[in-house]
N, C-alpha and C positions, 0 to 999 in steps of 0.2 A: 534478566528479566525487565521488561517496562511495563509499568502499569499506569493507564491513562487516570487523570485526575479530574472527574465530570464539573468539577467546582472551578477549576482552573480557568481563567478569562478567555484563551485561546481553543477550549475544548468546543468541537462542534459536531456534535452528535446526529444533528438535523440537517447538515449540509447535503446537497446532492451528490448521487454516485460521481457523476462527471466532475464536479469539482473535487471530492476526495481522491479522484484516480489521479488526477493530474497534479495535485498537491503531492501524491506519492511518486507520481513520474518523476518529478524535479527536485524532491526534497533528498538533501544529504548534509550529514553532519560529521562530527569527530569519530563516530563509530562506523561510518558508512554509508550507503546510499537506504534510503527507506523502500525503495523496490525489493531489495534483497533481504531486507527484515521480514516483508511481507512475504515475500515466497518462501523463506526459511520456515515462518511460522505455518504457514498452510501445508508445507511438508510435514511438520510435525504433527498438525491436526489429521493429517491423511494417517499416518503411522498410528495414531491412537484411534483410528477409527471413528474421528469427531467430523460429521458434516454441518458444514456452515454456508448454506447456498448463497445469503449475501456477501459474504467475505469471499467465497469463490468469484463471484460476479465482479467484485471490487477488484480482486487480484487480477483477474483476466483482462479487465478494462484498463488497469494500470500498466500490467505488462506490455499492451497494445499500445500504448500510449509513449510508454517509455522506449520502446521500438522505432516509433515513427520519431520520436525526438533526436536518437540516437542516428538514422538515417539521415535526418535533415542537418544535425551539426556537423557530420562527416563530409557533406558535399561541399 
């Protein structure tokens, strides 16, 4: 489980959805891709009946960007 620290210098709660989605679509670390983590989190939300429209919109946008990035890099 990951928990955000809102006091951390890199925490950006106020960034717009486009900036967040691009960051998520491109981010990857030792535990894998950020987009994968976000998709898995949203699947878990659905399993528990949790509706979070802003997170759903962010996920949809990040997935779209991730697919665009993947198709561009494979050309």
